[in-house]
BAFI-3210 file (N, C-alpha, C; in Angstrom, 3 decimals, decimal comma, padded with zeros to 6 digits):
// residues 209
n [1|2|3|4|5|6|7|8|9|10|11|12|13|14|15|16|17|18|19|20|21|22|23|24|25|26|27|28|29|30|31|32|33|34|35|36|37|38|39|40|41|42|43|44|45|46|47|48|49|50|51|52|53|54|55|56|57|58|59|60|61|62|63|64|65|66|67|68|69|70|71|72|73|74|75|76|77|78|79|80|81|82|83|84|85|86|87|88|89|90|91|92|93|94|95|96|97|98|99|100|101|102|103|104|105|106|107|108|109|110|111|112|113|114|115|116|117|118|119|120|121|122|123|124|125|126|127|128|129|130|131|132|133|134|135|136|137|138|139|140|141|142|143|144|145|146|147|148|149|150|151|152|153|154|155|156|157|158|159|160|161|162|163|164|165|166|167|168|169|170|171|172|173|174|175|176|177|178|179|180|181|182|183|184|185|186|187|188|189|190|191|192|193|194|195|196|197|198|199|200|201|202|203|204|205|206|207|208|209]
n.u [-022,741|-025,055|-028,216|-028,969|-031,209|-031,644|-031,260|-031,839|-030,111|-028,009|-026,471|-025,788|-023,822|-023,178|-020,763|-018,735|-015,884|-013,451|-009,999|-007,461|-007,038|-009,591|-011,701|-013,991|-017,227|-019,831|-023,180|-025,578|-029,056|-030,610|-033,376|-036,566|-035,585|-032,847|-030,135|-028,711|-025,678|-022,228|-019,477|-016,122|-013,722|-010,705|-010,284|-008,688|-008,200|-006,595|-004,648|-005,467|-003,805|-003,485|-003,973|-002,015|-001,746|-000,016|000,148|000,912|-000,326|-000,694|001,207|003,695|004,974|005,397|008,421|008,510|005,785|002,551|001,409|-000,288|-000,224|-001,677|-002,773|-004,067|-005,677|-006,750|-010,054|-011,244|-009,607|-008,503|-006,431|-003,110|-000,984|002,395|004,450|007,346|010,352|010,635|008,058|007,054|007,156|004,966|002,343|-000,630|-004,184|-006,194|-009,300|-012,050|-010,303|-008,608|-006,222|-004,834|-002,081|-001,301|-001,073|001,803|004,895|006,876|010,010|012,462|015,254|014,612|013,660|013,403|011,650|011,118|009,509|008,851|005,722|004,276|001,996|000,271|-001,156|-004,011|-006,564|-007,445|-005,829|-002,607|000,489|001,635|003,366|003,922|005,117|005,483|005,744|007,122|007,584|009,489|009,380|011,132|010,149|007,845|009,049|008,402|009,068|008,860|009,388|010,411|011,038|012,992|012,713|010,474|008,981|012,534|015,170|017,716|020,924|020,328|020,483|019,071|017,336|016,585|014,231|013,442|010,731|010,512|008,792|008,625|007,150|007,663|010,299|013,624|015,148|017,944|020,730|020,846|019,689|019,081|019,096|017,806|018,037|016,081|016,895|019,605|022,064|022,364|023,363|023,636|022,694|023,157|020,526|018,964|017,885|015,119|012,715|011,233|008,726|005,772|006,435|005,292|002,618|003,138|005,062|006,482|009,598|012,154|014,340|016,810|018,461|020,784|021,125]
n.v [013,107|013,740|014,815|018,154|020,876|023,544|027,061|030,290|029,974|028,673|025,957|024,451|022,107|020,098|018,273|015,690|014,788|012,132|012,301|013,120|012,939|013,945|013,393|015,442|015,524|017,298|017,286|018,741|018,593|019,677|021,547|022,823|024,777|024,502|022,355|019,271|019,348|019,075|019,264|019,108|018,775|018,752|017,890|018,340|016,983|017,640|015,678|015,565|017,080|015,611|016,020|014,526|012,744|011,177|009,172|007,749|005,574|004,164|007,075|008,523|005,085|002,202|000,277|-002,751|-002,835|-002,593|-000,956|001,061|002,501|005,111|006,287|009,010|010,207|012,978|013,714|011,244|009,315|006,503|003,548|002,616|002,533|002,535|001,497|002,528|000,715|000,939|000,969|-001,494|-002,136|-002,742|-002,858|-001,205|-000,962|001,755|002,749|004,621|006,759|006,255|004,308|001,690|000,301|-003,130|-004,508|-003,248|-003,964|-002,416|-002,771|-001,610|000,117|002,308|005,596|008,253|007,877|008,016|007,885|007,713|007,478|006,285|007,226|005,708|006,998|007,446|007,070|009,671|011,157|012,477|010,861|010,848|011,766|011,277|011,964|009,832|009,550|008,136|007,726|005,662|004,541|003,805|000,877|000,873|000,161|-001,847|-002,620|-005,166|-005,955|-008,720|-010,841|-013,661|-014,556|-013,610|-012,843|-012,585|-014,185|-012,866|-012,808|-014,574|-015,344|-013,421|-013,445|-011,198|-010,580|-009,192|-008,329|-007,636|-005,801|-005,380|-004,869|-006,581|-006,391|-007,680|-007,463|-005,452|-004,144|-003,137|-003,883|-002,139|-002,076|-000,521|000,066|001,648|004,015|003,646|002,233|-001,224|-002,927|-004,181|-005,780|-007,387|-007,856|-010,993|-012,901|-014,882|-015,899|-016,150|-016,383|-015,847|-013,310|-011,367|-009,119|-008,214|-009,274|-010,669|-010,418|-011,849|-010,860|-011,601|-011,248|-011,218|-010,035]
n.w [-020,841|-022,298|-023,835|-024,680|-024,568|-026,945|-026,419|-027,198|-029,315|-028,184|-026,374|-023,331|-021,830|-018,946|-017,235|-015,626|-016,389|-016,363|-015,306|-017,732|-021,349|-023,594|-026,381|-027,571|-028,970|-030,450|-031,479|-033,500|-033,763|-035,751|-037,250|-038,410|-040,032|-040,189|-041,039|-039,759|-037,785|-036,771|-034,417|-033,167|-030,478|-028,528|-025,183|-022,081|-018,930|-016,015|-013,667|-010,199|-007,395|-004,554|-000,968|001,487|004,522|007,258|010,152|013,407|015,984|019,277|020,242|022,034|021,921|023,908|024,246|022,499|022,541|020,871|017,879|015,370|012,044|010,147|007,004|005,144|002,242|000,470|-000,883|-001,071|-002,276|-004,295|-004,656|-003,571|-000,625|000,124|002,697|004,615|005,655|008,458|009,262|008,595|005,827|004,222|001,693|001,516|000,921|-000,083|001,285|000,742|000,843|003,001|004,799|006,829|008,593|009,386|012,732|014,338|015,892|018,319|017,974|017,687|019,237|022,028|021,037|018,547|015,523|011,989|008,763|005,214|003,765|000,782|-001,652|-004,345|-006,349|-008,586|-011,140|-011,083|-009,451|-008,642|-007,678|-004,258|-001,216|002,326|005,600|008,332|011,864|014,853|018,337|020,258|023,448|026,501|028,173|030,893|034,182|036,856|040,134|042,551|045,859|047,734|050,566|051,695|054,260|056,651|059,504|060,353|062,195|064,362|062,876|060,859|057,315|054,815|051,789|049,309|046,742|043,579|041,508|038,181|035,906|032,527|030,268|028,201|027,325|027,687|030,767|031,757|033,646|037,109|040,468|043,415|047,000|049,897|053,392|055,504|054,196|053,947|051,905|051,345|049,542|046,129|043,036|039,868|037,478|036,761|034,138|034,363|033,355|030,153|029,236|027,369|026,105|024,520|024,464|026,994|029,003|032,018|033,572|035,597|038,206|040,622|043,804|046,549|049,905]
ca.u [-023,142|-026,463|-028,821|-029,292|-032,072|-031,125|-031,914|-031,193|-029,046|-026,910|-026,745|-024,711|-023,796|-022,348|-020,363|-017,535|-015,041|-012,289|-008,740|-006,864|-007,402|-010,909|-012,132|-015,376|-017,994|-021,169|-024,001|-026,842|-030,072|-031,318|-034,789|-037,268|-034,842|-031,409|-029,761|-027,854|-024,267|-021,421|-018,153|-015,327|-012,576|-009,987|-010,358|-007,743|-008,461|-005,354|-004,758|-005,465|-002,690|-004,189|-003,278|-001,809|-001,215|000,286|000,429|000,925|-001,005|-000,401|002,497|004,719|004,610|006,402|009,260|007,886|004,330|001,973|000,817|-000,642|-000,054|-002,797|-002,568|-005,289|-005,481|-007,960|-010,924|-011,669|-008,770|-008,285|-005,032|-002,399|000,081|003,524|005,048|008,786|010,760|010,410|006,650|006,661|007,374|003,764|001,533|-002,019|-005,138|-007,054|-010,751|-012,585|-009,210|-007,894|-005,689|-004,131|-001,213|-001,580|-000,396|003,261|005,507|008,000|011,170|013,687|015,651|013,885|014,135|012,469|011,774|010,193|009,665|007,969|004,695|004,122|000,715|000,495|-001,957|-005,041|-006,960|-007,779|-004,911|-001,165|001,142|001,965|004,057|003,756|006,028|004,924|006,771|006,739|008,577|009,498|009,852|011,526|008,980|007,812|009,606|007,823|009,750|008,222|010,438|009,994|012,151|012,871|012,321|009,803|010,175|013,767|015,868|019,029|021,997|019,912|020,675|017,794|017,453|015,545|013,997|012,638|009,992|010,656|007,855|009,224|006,321|008,113|011,731|014,452|015,759|019,358|020,930|020,970|018,706|019,710|018,190|018,166|017,420|015,852|017,659|021,017|022,279|022,936|023,874|022,963|023,078|022,656|019,340|019,151|016,674|014,680|011,612|010,922|007,417|004,770|007,098|004,577|003,397|003,296|005,630|007,239|010,898|012,491|015,731|016,908|019,768|020,806|021,739]
ca.v [014,506|013,676|015,728|019,438|021,702|024,839|028,244|031,471|029,553|028,069|024,801|024,283|020,799|020,022|016,902|015,507|013,785|011,642|012,934|012,632|013,602|013,542|013,902|015,830|015,709|017,814|017,115|019,491|017,740|020,355|021,865|023,084|025,752|024,227|020,945|018,796|019,740|018,564|019,868|018,333|019,441|017,918|018,453|017,657|017,143|017,334|014,931|016,384|016,904|015,456|016,218|013,235|012,765|009,857|009,260|006,473|005,613|005,306|007,724|007,477|003,699|001,520|-000,724|-004,061|-002,734|-002,624|000,283|001,063|003,765|005,385|007,310|009,536|010,974|013,776|013,456|009,844|008,685|005,061|003,210|001,960|003,234|001,679|001,983|002,285|-000,442|001,146|000,712|-002,817|-002,353|-003,298|-002,046|-001,320|-000,407|002,826|002,638|005,968|007,678|005,953|002,949|001,486|-000,868|-004,157|-004,206|-003,179|-004,063|-001,486|-003,592|-000,815|000,687|003,543|006,767|008,849|007,284|008,529|007,291|008,273|006,628|006,704|006,945|005,300|007,743|006,668|007,684|011,080|011,805|012,265|010,206|011,784|011,167|011,919|011,426|009,378|009,513|007,476|007,729|004,430|004,879|002,684|000,325|001,110|-000,911|-001,863|-003,615|-005,579|-006,515|-009,726|-011,422|-015,104|-014,771|-012,452|-012,216|-013,375|-014,116|-012,215|-013,651|-015,356|-014,742|-013,137|-013,161|-010,321|-010,776|-008,137|-008,683|-006,517|-005,864|-004,511|-004,752|-007,477|-006,289|-008,424|-006,418|-005,401|-003,190|-003,700|-003,533|-001,756|-002,106|000,340|-000,197|002,955|005,042|003,277|001,166|-002,453|-003,760|-004,199|-006,934|-007,355|-008,670|-012,276|-013,273|-016,194|-016,375|-015,418|-016,875|-014,854|-012,016|-010,406|-007,889|-007,740|-010,332|-010,295|-011,069|-011,864|-010,739|-011,836|-010,981|-011,439|-008,939]
ca.w [-020,977|-022,643|-024,805|-024,062|-025,428|-027,373|-025,876|-027,749|-030,208|-027,424|-025,518|-022,356|-021,191|-017,749|-016,929|-014,781|-017,046|-015,623|-015,686|-018,952|-022,593|-024,078|-027,683|-027,386|-030,202|-030,227|-032,686|-033,526|-034,378|-036,837|-037,058|-039,670|-040,845|-040,252|-041,140|-038,668|-037,873|-035,648|-034,212|-032,211|-029,869|-027,560|-023,830|-021,177|-017,493|-015,300|-012,410|-008,981|-006,457|-003,274|000,304|002,170|005,877|007,829|011,582|014,119|017,272|020,140|020,036|021,967|022,169|024,709|023,584|022,324|022,510|019,533|017,383|013,950|011,329|009,242|005,973|004,542|001,018|000,304|-002,026|-001,137|-003,298|-004,311|-004,896|-002,479|000,096|000,477|003,938|004,700|006,454|009,888|009,509|008,137|004,384|003,608|000,799|001,947|-000,036|000,406|001,244|000,996|001,088|004,248|004,937|008,092|008,629|010,380|013,980|014,302|017,217|018,472|018,308|017,632|020,516|022,319|020,299|017,600|014,195|010,982|007,440|004,201|003,162|-000,616|-002,288|-005,732|-007,314|-009,273|-012,387|-010,911|-008,512|-008,737|-006,545|-003,194|-000,065|003,630|006,608|009,605|012,915|016,100|019,408|021,049|024,786|027,351|028,842|032,345|035,003|038,193|040,960|043,797|046,715|048,708|051,324|051,896|055,651|057,233|060,117|060,427|063,486|064,315|062,376|059,695|055,992|054,146|050,358|048,754|045,308|042,961|040,309|037,256|034,779|031,509|029,087|027,148|027,085|028,621|031,585|032,106|034,721|038,449|041,483|044,687|048,140|051,017|054,693|056,126|053,518|053,867|050,944|051,909|048,466|044,833|042,223|038,496|037,253|036,090|033,433|034,788|032,526|028,920|028,831|026,971|026,039|023,696|024,569|028,371|029,825|033,202|033,710|037,009|038,617|042,057|044,394|048,002|050,658]
c.u [-024,604|-026,887|-029,299|-030,118|-031,391|-031,924|-031,174|-030,033|-027,864|-027,394|-025,544|-024,850|-022,830|-022,021|-019,126|-016,659|-013,899|-011,042|-008,183|-007,353|-008,725|-011,158|-013,629|-016,037|-019,384|-021,935|-025,311|-027,872|-030,723|-032,742|-035,415|-036,478|-033,374|-031,158|-028,918|-026,412|-023,529|-020,096|-017,416|-014,195|-011,911|-009,948|-009,440|-008,058|-007,220|-005,632|-004,715|-004,215|-003,274|-003,309|-003,194|-001,239|-000,954|000,656|000,348|000,290|-000,930|000,993|002,719|004,168|005,743|007,165|008,577|006,368|003,857|001,352|000,443|-000,360|-001,172|-002,421|-003,920|-004,933|-006,794|-008,772|-011,392|-010,900|-008,752|-006,813|-004,415|-001,384|001,156|004,250|006,533|009,101|010,459|008,968|006,170|006,820|006,154|003,165|000,075|-002,928|-006,027|-008,525|-011,318|-011,475|-008,375|-007,398|-004,865|-003,267|-001,790|-000,823|001,125|003,794|006,753|009,238|012,488|013,993|014,868|014,505|013,049|012,714|010,753|010,481|008,616|007,028|004,391|002,777|000,924|-000,134|-003,030|-005,446|-007,247|-006,761|-003,454|-000,679|001,533|002,701|003,723|004,680|005,260|006,059|006,231|007,902|008,428|010,128|010,258|010,301|009,011|008,363|009,036|008,524|008,937|009,271|009,847|011,229|011,894|012,453|011,688|008,711|011,376|014,398|017,222|020,092|021,612|020,206|019,322|018,079|016,270|015,451|013,119|011,984|010,001|009,724|008,332|008,363|006,807|009,598|012,492|015,266|017,268|019,504|021,004|019,851|019,457|018,662|018,736|017,401|017,315|016,750|019,130|021,184|022,902|023,378|023,077|023,450|022,484|021,419|019,721|017,835|016,305|013,605|011,448|009,558|006,496|005,375|006,289|003,113|003,704|003,860|006,190|008,542|011,348|013,982|015,800|018,323|019,671|021,494|021,582]
c.v [014,597|014,690|016,985|020,264|023,027|025,961|029,462|031,124|028,917|026,843|024,593|022,919|020,790|018,568|016,886|014,430|013,342|012,363|012,297|013,415|013,048|014,174|014,167|016,069|016,196|017,749|017,879|018,708|018,348|020,688|022,167|023,999|025,392|022,716|020,558|019,242|019,161|019,300|019,044|019,186|018,454|018,629|017,651|018,005|016,699|016,499|015,896|016,097|016,833|015,828|014,878|013,469|011,342|010,045|007,880|006,638|004,241|005,854|008,734|006,086|003,043|000,481|-002,080|-004,022|-002,614|-001,296|000,107|002,439|003,894|006,487|007,716|010,382|011,668|013,352|012,024|009,040|007,169|004,804|002,574|002,898|002,220|002,309|001,670|001,135|-000,269|000,880|-000,538|-003,127|-002,917|-002,326|-002,281|-000,549|000,643|002,452|003,987|006,919|007,390|004,513|002,860|000,236|-001,932|-003,778|-004,278|-003,266|-003,184|-002,236|-002,826|-000,252|001,969|004,743|007,266|008,288|007,918|007,852|007,849|007,215|007,175|006,255|006,733|006,235|006,836|007,409|009,167|011,857|011,474|011,469|011,264|011,038|011,940|011,232|011,060|009,280|008,795|007,573|006,434|004,758|003,624|002,187|000,642|-000,094|-000,794|-002,952|-003,887|-006,307|-007,497|-010,280|-012,900|-015,450|-013,495|-012,937|-013,143|-013,188|-013,439|-013,214|-014,495|-014,580|-014,603|-012,813|-012,307|-010,543|-009,637|-008,672|-007,469|-006,726|-004,868|-004,352|-005,601|-007,429|-007,121|-007,420|-006,578|-004,374|-003,896|-003,200|-003,226|-001,787|-001,202|-000,088|001,132|004,033|004,738|002,101|-000,040|-003,404|-003,622|-005,418|-006,776|-008,234|-009,947|-012,669|-014,709|-016,752|-015,503|-015,839|-015,714|-013,457|-010,958|-010,319|-007,476|-008,826|-009,764|-011,064|-010,904|-011,690|-010,950|-011,586|-011,158|-010,259|-009,152]
c.w [-021,386|-023,697|-024,105|-025,047|-025,751|-026,711|-026,386|-028,646|-029,505|-026,658|-024,615|-021,702|-020,024|-017,466|-016,060|-015,400|-016,147|-016,113|-016,949|-020,160|-023,128|-025,448|-027,607|-028,751|-029,822|-031,546|-032,526|-034,331|-035,613|-036,449|-038,412|-040,596|-041,055|-040,316|-039,924|-038,899|-036,673|-035,592|-033,168|-031,650|-028,919|-026,216|-022,913|-019,728|-016,732|-014,057|-011,236|-008,171|-005,054|-002,085|001,024|003,555|006,341|009,294|012,212|015,494|017,948|019,873|021,157|022,284|022,951|023,907|023,644|022,450|021,058|019,163|015,912|013,363|010,303|008,266|005,407|003,332|000,693|-000,916|-002,144|-002,153|-003,164|-004,604|-003,671|-001,836|000,450|001,652|003,975|005,650|007,937|010,264|008,782|006,666|003,665|002,592|001,155|000,992|000,618|000,263|001,660|001,425|002,321|004,230|006,206|008,008|009,543|011,659|013,843|015,724|017,263|018,944|018,236|019,022|020,768|021,608|019,366|016,198|013,247|009,646|006,508|003,656|001,776|-001,175|-003,785|-006,755|-007,891|-010,546|-012,308|-010,083|-008,811|-007,535|-005,519|-002,083|001,201|004,615|007,872|010,614|014,139|017,082|020,204|022,398|025,534|028,101|030,327|033,099|036,411|038,992|042,219|044,623|047,715|049,397|051,566|053,324|056,185|058,180|060,073|061,794|063,298|063,857|061,183|058,402|055,306|052,676|049,913|047,246|044,777|041,689|039,390|036,078|033,731|030,266|027,928|026,879|028,106|029,447|031,715|033,207|036,061|039,346|042,777|045,784|049,236|052,255|055,421|055,533|053,372|052,914|051,617|050,801|047,196|044,063|040,841|038,371|036,511|035,433|033,780|033,867|031,293|028,379|028,469|026,892|025,299|024,127|026,000|029,286|031,117|033,177|035,148|037,233|040,117|042,544|045,892|048,686|052,135]
res [x|x|x|x|x|x|x|x|x|x|x|x|x|x|x|x|x|x|x|x|x|x|x|x|x|x|x|x|x|x|x|x|x|x|x|x|x|x|x|x|x|x|x|x|x|x|x|x|x|x|x|x|x|x|x|x|x|x|x|x|x|x|x|x|x|x|x|x|x|x|x|x|x|x|x|x|x|x|x|x|x|x|x|x|x|x|x|x|x|x|x|x|x|x|x|x|x|x|x|x|x|x|x|x|x|x|x|x|x|x|x|x|x|x|x|x|x|x|x|x|x|x|x|x|x|x|x|x|x|x|x|x|x|x|x|x|x|x|x|x|x|x|x|x|x|x|x|x|x|x|x|x|x|x|x|x|x|x|x|x|x|x|x|x|x|x|x|x|x|x|x|x|x|x|x|x|x|x|x|x|x|x|x|x|x|x|x|x|x|x|x|x|x|x|x|x|x|x|x|x|x|x|x|x|x|x|x|x|x]
***
């Protein structure tokens, strides 16, 4: 607070005390007519109630793809944020009021998920919470159709194979083939390769018709 000059018998000091209880003491220096004097009082500064937000990006996110979640606490707060299990159960440290999770992989089944991120509070701010949400979508599936014989002779057996790109998920379901709009058969997919599943693997299914 420092030393403040008197004016009209008054002195006004301006300061920014930290939150909590403070014992304030003021001392008058005296002058040619007055002796020194002092007075004291107790001053209490309440903790602030900050605004907290939490969000995830990208959102929606493809199954088995990667994303991050970010929390922000107003006023450049310090302290930590604890994330719920759906977002990794980690505790991250605020820097200038912001903190971000490490990379998270969307391993839950496609759907909508949410969880509460908890801010610890600090010397000036109360604890706070915010809800983050993410939508996990089914990974895009791209099929490429190839044939074992092209061209083929009349009466020969031709095997058609489809390449299924799932963004890392192991494919299930079946593949159907049509000849000029007419169905000529279908078959269940067969997982052939699980190499490099994270985050953009390709898996293969094949069938004959």
